[in-house]
C-alpha positions in Angstrom: 9.7 152.4 62.9 12.8 152.6 65.2 14.3 149.4 64.1 14.5 150.7 60.4 15.7 154.1 61.3 18.5 152.4 63.3 19.4 150.3 60.5 19.7 153.3 58.3 21.7 155.0 60.9 24.1 152.0 61.1 24.5 152.2 57.3 25.3 155.9 57.4 28.0 155.5 60.1 29.6 152.5 58.3 29.8 154.6 55.1 31.3 157.6 56.9 33.9 155.5 58.7 34.9 153.4 55.5 35.1 156.4 53.1 36.8 158.6 55.6 39.5 155.9 56.3 40.1 155.4 52.6 40.7 159.1 52.2 43.0 159.3 55.4 45.1 156.6 53.8 45.7 158.8 50.9 46.6 161.5 53.0 43.2 163.3 52.4 41.3 164.8 55.4 37.4 165.0 55.3 34.9 166.6 57.4 31.4 165.2 57.8 28.0 166.7 58.6 24.6 165.1 58.7 22.5 165.9 55.8 18.7 166.6 55.4 18.2 163.3 53.8 18.6 163.6 51.1 21.6 163.7 51.2 22.5 161.6 54.2 25.8 163.4 54.7 27.6 166.4 53.6 31.4 165.7 53.3 34.1 168.5 52.8 37.0 166.9 50.9 39.9 169.0 49.6 37.7 172.2 50.0 34.9 170.7 47.9 31.4 170.0 49.5 30.0 166.7 48.4 26.5 165.4 48.8 26.9 161.7 50.1 24.0 159.4 49.7 24.1 156.0 51.5 22.2 152.9 50.7 22.3 149.3 52.3 22.6 146.2 50.0 21.3 142.8 51.2 21.7 141.2 47.8 19.1 138.3 47.9 16.9 139.8 50.5 16.0 142.9 48.4 16.4 141.8 44.7 13.0 140.4 44.2 14.0 136.7 44.4 12.5 134.1 46.7 13.8 135.1 50.1 14.6 132.0 52.4 12.6 132.0 55.5 15.6 132.0 57.6 16.8 135.3 56.2 13.4 136.9 56.8 13.5 135.6 60.3 16.9 137.2 60.9 15.8 140.6 59.5 12.8 140.5 61.9 15.2 139.7 64.8 17.5 142.4 63.8 14.6 144.9 63.8 13.5 143.7 67.2 17.0 144.0 68.8 17.3 147.5 67.5 14.1 148.6 69.1 15.6 147.6 72.3 19.0 149.1 71.9 19.3 152.3 74.1 20.1 155.3 71.9 21.3 157.4 74.7 24.1 157.3 75.9 25.3 155.7 72.6 26.4 152.1 73.0 28.2 151.7 69.7 27.6 149.8 66.5 27.5 145.9 66.4 27.5 143.4 63.6 25.8 139.9 64.0 27.0 137.3 61.6 25.0 134.2 60.9 24.5 131.3 58.5 21.1 130.3 57.2 19.6 128.2 59.7 16.1 127.4 61.3 15.5 129.0 64.7 12.9 127.5 67.0 10.9 130.2 69.0 12.9 129.5 72.3 16.2 130.0 70.3 14.9 133.2 68.8 14.2 134.6 72.3 17.6 133.3 73.6 19.3 135.0 70.8 17.8 138.3 71.3 18.5 138.2 75.2 22.1 137.1 74.4 22.6 140.1 72.0 21.2 142.5 74.5 23.4 141.2 77.4 26.4 141.4 75.1 25.7 145.1 74.3 25.2 145.9 78.1 28.4 144.3 78.9 30.5 146.1 76.2 28.8 149.4 76.0 32.0 151.2 77.2 34.3 149.3 75.0 35.5 150.8 71.6 35.3 147.3 69.9 35.4 143.6 70.5 36.4 140.2 69.2 33.5 138.0 67.9 31.4 136.3 70.3 29.5 133.2 70.0 25.7 133.9 70.8 24.1 130.4 70.9 26.1 127.2 71.7 26.0 124.9 68.7 24.8 127.6 66.2 27.0 129.7 64.0 25.8 133.0 65.3 28.3 135.5 66.6 28.4 139.2 67.5 31.1 141.9 67.6 31.3 145.5 68.3 33.0 147.3 65.4 32.6 151.0 66.5 31.8 153.2 69.4 29.8 155.2 67.1 26.0 155.1 67.1 23.6 152.6 68.8 22.6 149.9 66.4 23.0 146.2 65.4 23.4 145.1 61.8 23.5 141.5 60.4 25.7 139.7 57.9 24.8 136.5 56.1 27.7 134.1 55.6 26.2 131.2 53.9 27.2 130.4 50.4 24.7 131.7 47.7 23.2 128.3 46.6 26.3 127.1 44.8 26.1 130.0 42.2 29.2 130.7 40.2 31.4 133.8 40.5 29.7 135.1 37.3 26.3 134.6 38.6 27.3 136.5 41.8 28.7 139.3 39.8 25.5 139.4 37.7 23.4 139.8 40.8 25.7 142.5 42.0 25.2 144.3 38.7 21.6 144.4 39.5 22.2 145.5 43.1 24.4 148.5 42.2 22.4 149.7 39.3 19.0 149.6 40.9 20.6 151.6 43.9 22.0 154.1 41.3 18.5 154.6 39.7 16.7 154.9 43.1 19.2 157.5 44.5 19.2 159.6 41.3 15.4 159.9 41.9 15.9 161.3 45.4 18.6 164.0 44.4 17.0 166.2 41.7 17.5 169.5 43.8 20.8 168.8 45.1 23.3 170.8 43.1 26.6 169.9 44.7 28.7 167.1 43.4 27.4 163.7 44.6 28.8 160.5 46.1 26.9 157.2 46.4 28.0 154.7 49.1 26.8 151.2 49.0 27.0 149.5 52.4 27.7 145.7 51.8 25.8 143.6 54.3 25.8 140.4 52.3 28.9 138.5 53.3 29.1 135.9 50.6 29.8 138.6 48.0 32.4 140.3 50.2 35.2 139.8 47.6 36.5 142.8 45.8 36.8 140.8 42.5 33.0 140.2 42.3 32.2 143.8 42.9 35.1 145.2 40.5 33.4 143.7 37.5 30.1 145.8 38.0 29.5 148.3 35.3 27.7 151.2 36.8 24.8 152.4 34.4 24.2 156.2 34.8 27.3 156.3 37.0 28.3 159.7 35.5 25.6 161.3 37.8 27.8 160.7 40.8 31.5 161.8 41.2 32.2 158.4 42.7 30.3 155.2 43.6 31.8 153.4 46.5 31.3 150.1 48.3 31.8 150.2 52.1 31.9 147.2 54.5 31.4 146.8 58.1 35.0 146.3 58.6 35.8 149.7 57.4 37.0 148.7 53.8 36.1 151.0 51.1 36.2 150.1 47.4 35.9 152.4 44.6 33.5 151.0 41.9 33.6 154.1 39.7 35.1 157.4 39.9 35.2 160.4 37.5 38.0 162.8 37.2 38.9 165.2 38.8 38.0 163.7 42.2 39.9 162.3 45.2 38.6 158.8 44.4 40.5 158.4 41.1 43.1 155.9 41.7 
């Protein structure tokens, strides 16, 4: 399905941008080449070739809990939008931010049409400020990069009053399940490996929550990184010697 392929492509571009920016800030240049899936990327860093695997985290929406219907609805809307986004020429990468809410069918169609109009009007821009899509609803979109052609979504609602420790516990599960899943995909890849987890669940977008995560079986990867749509890269675990040891 094109929508799922585009969502994965967005994640890969997000990871490349965030990790590359992190390295540049440390005075380290990197070169990136599409991988054969696996891995998603090959990255040459300080003369070493790394296999980079990318995964996208939704927190609640992928961890086996009861998923609110409003979140399922926005995932469906995201896929429908991506099926309509032109791939050639590339129009760029967009992020749609929303709170959990119920959308009537007319609002759903209005939202999709508004997103596509916004993309059409900003295709030649490198990035934009957030733009409100529906009057009276907390749904915005912004262009974050001229790379790619896809739309991803962020959920901004608070996670049902859970405490910081409960959020950290859920992130622990998110990270360790990602590690386990990716290890199974890479048995034939001999190069040193990096894992980038693209954080698309906005209520957990706090470095403090993620820094408390213990990466079980983390030694399999040279580094495990968290990347955000805004281009932020956080090192969750790094083994020496590597350019990610801080």
